N, C-alpha and C positions, 0 to 999 in steps of 0.2 A: 787333249786328243779328244776324248770324249765330249763332244761340246751338245748339249739340249739346255729347254729352255726351264723354268724354274718350278719350284717345288707345290708341294702341299699344303692347304690350310687344317691349322689344327695349334691348339693353344696348350702350354705345358707348364706340366707343375714343377717348384724346386728348378730344377734344371732340363725338367722333360724334353719331351722329342717331337713334335713336329711344329712347325712355325706356320705364319699367316703369309706366307707369300704366294699369290692364286697361281693357280696351276694357266699355263701358257703350251700351245702345242705351234711355237716355231719350228724347229729343228728335234724328229725323230731322230733313232738311234740309226740314222742312215746310214754313217759311215762304222757303226761296228762292226761289222763282218772286215771290212779290210783295214780298220786298226788291230785288229785279234789277227789277222793273219799275221802281220807286221812285228808284231811281239812276238809271237810264235819262232819264228825264223831269227832271234833275236835273242833268245833265252840261254843267260851263262850257266855255267856248273856251278860258278856259287849262290842264282839263283834258285839250281835246284833243288841243292843241299837245305836251300832255306824252309823248305816243305817237310822235311824232317823234324822231327822233334826236338829240341836243344834241349841238352843239359839243366834241369831246374837251378836258377839264379835268383830267382825272386817268387813272393807269394802274395796274394791280395790280403790284405789286412779285413777280416770279417768284419769289422766294428767299423771303420773307417772309410773302408774299399779305395785306400791310399796303396801303392805300390811300395812294396819294404824289400830290402835283400835279404838272402839268408847267409852270406858273409861278406860281413863290414867291410873287413879286412881285404877283401878284394874288390874293390868299388869304391874311391873317393865321391865321384863325382855326382852331384845330383840328378836324379832320374824322372822322364816324365815316361808317361803311356797315353799314346794317341787313338784315338775310339770313333768311328763314324756310326751313328743311329740311321736309322729308316732304311739301308741300303735295299737293296740297289736301284734307284728312281729316277732322278733325270741327271745328278752329277756325277756319282759314286765311281765311276770307271776312271772320269777325269780326274778326281781326287787321287785314287791308288795310281794313274800315271804322272802324277805331279810327287806323290812319295816316294815312287818307285825312281823316279829321276833324282833326287834327292838320298838317292840310298835310304831312306825313311820307315820304319816299321806302322803297322797300325791292326788295328782290330775291325774290322767291317760285320756290325750287326742288323742283320735282315729283317726286314719284313716280311710275312710270306705272300702276301695279298700281291705285291709287287712281282713276283715269280710269275703270273699270269702270264706276263708278255713276253714273246720270246726273243726280245731285244733286253729287255732285264735279264733273263736264263744269259744269254749270251754275255753282258756286262759281269754278272756273278763269276759266270766260269774264266773271264779275261781278269778280275781283280785276284783270284785264287791262283790263277796260273803265275802271277806276277809275284807269287808268293806271300802274299796278306793272310791273314788269319781271319777266318768267321764265325760270327758269334748270331746268337739266336734272339731277335727281337719279340717274337709270337709273329702268329697270322696276321691279326687285326688292329694290332696296338690299342685293346683294350684294358684298362685297371679288371689287374688279377683279384681282387679283395670283392668288385663285383661279378664274379661271375662261380659256377660252380667247380666243383671240382672237376667232371668229367669236361665243362667247356675249358678248363684252365688245362688239361690233358691236350684236347683237341689245339690250344692255341700253342703248346711248346711242342710235344711232339708233329704237329703236320707243317714246320719249321724244319725240324730234323730229318723227315724225310723227305721231303723238297728241296736240300740243299745238297741232301748227300747224292740222290737223285741226278742231280747237276753236274757235281764236284767228286760226287765219290769216298767225301767222307763226310761228320757229323759235322755240325758244331761245336768249337771247343768251350766256349764260354757262354754264358746266357746273360743278360741284360730284360729286368722287365720295366714297362712301360712304365713311365711316371716315377720309377724304382721302386713299382709297389710289387713289394712280393708278399707271398703268404708261406703259412707253412707247408701247406700242400706241394708249391713249388719249390719247396725247397727239398725236398724228400725226391721229387718228381726227377729234377736236374741232378740234383747227388745221384740217381739211380741212370740216371742218361752219361755221367761221366764231364758234366760241364760244369765250367768255375762260375761261382755266382758274381756277377760284375752292376756295382753303380758306378757313384763317379765322386769325384772327388769338386769341380766344380766346371761350369760349362757356360758360355754365355749368346752361343748364336743363335738360341730361340726369341732372344727377346729384343724389340723390334729396334731399339738404341741402337744394337752392335749390326746390322743388317744391312752392312758394309764393307768392303775391305779394309780400309783403312782405321772403324772403329773395332771392329773386331779381334783386330793385327793389336790394337794397343789397347782393349783390356784384358786379352788373352794374356800377353807379357809382362802386363803390371798388374796382374791381380793379387791382390793379398793371399789370397787361397796360392800364389803358386809356388811351389815348395817342395824340397825332396820328396820325391814318391809322389808325385799330383799324378790322376787320373783325369785327364781330359775328356771331355764332353762336348762332340761335335755334331752335326749336323751332315744327311746329303741334300745339300744346298748351294745356289750359285756364287754367294757373299763366301761362304766358305771355302768351296774352292777356287777362289778369287785369293782367298788370304791362307791357305795353305802352305804355301812356298815361306812368304814371309814369316808365319809362325815358327815351322822348323827352322828356319835360319837364326832365327831372333833366342828362341830357344838354346841351341849349340853357343850364341856369341854370349848368351849367360852362363854356360858352363853347360847346362843339362846333357844326359846321355839319352836321345829316342829311344826307346828300349825296343827288343823283339818282343811280341809278345806270345810267342812257343817257347820262351825262357822260364815262363811265370808256369809254376807247379799248377798240375792238375790232379784232381783224384785217381 
């Protein structure tokens, strides 16, 4: 639905966050208002219920950042968590629409600097109203270890305030750029009631996998795809294109794509 052109240049650390795709200015979010209005008229009771905090069934392992089941007897299928960083830039709303059509959940991690644009504010509201959870990915995507405590606070609290102003609630999860957390950021996000969230694997930042086919193949056949996988992806064109096949492929392999609302929070 939301069609837009490509993303932001950046180099990633480990499976970190920004890609090297060049900015384009083909289609702006000119369809945002129309698409949003259509979606508003089709919210179901089930979608609205998804906004409510689910009974905790999982927790994030603080060392591996995999998703662990709280009661092994209740769920035998392997599980996977889908996460989208660097939202909402060019493709986050499109990804949300595709996930929604597949009845699949995800967390969208927000970079605050994207919220300076009205079309991106509308995209964030749209994503939230579809029932997706929102995470904090800092204001300007800097390595927190390079910043003073005051700057770290501005990076984190700034996103919380901006997101709350738009959707009426603060982010429930926090992911540091490059997975680079600090003692101070750990204390701050705990105080803010957010779950610390890194990842177990992800590939869409790597130039070798910046196509629908390559990204789908590596994600579904990764040696790191196992029960509790916490899959890192980004607001990118190739990720939007691959998302339906990735979700269908995970399910074909027997994985349940979990609702992050069922993850235990502080």
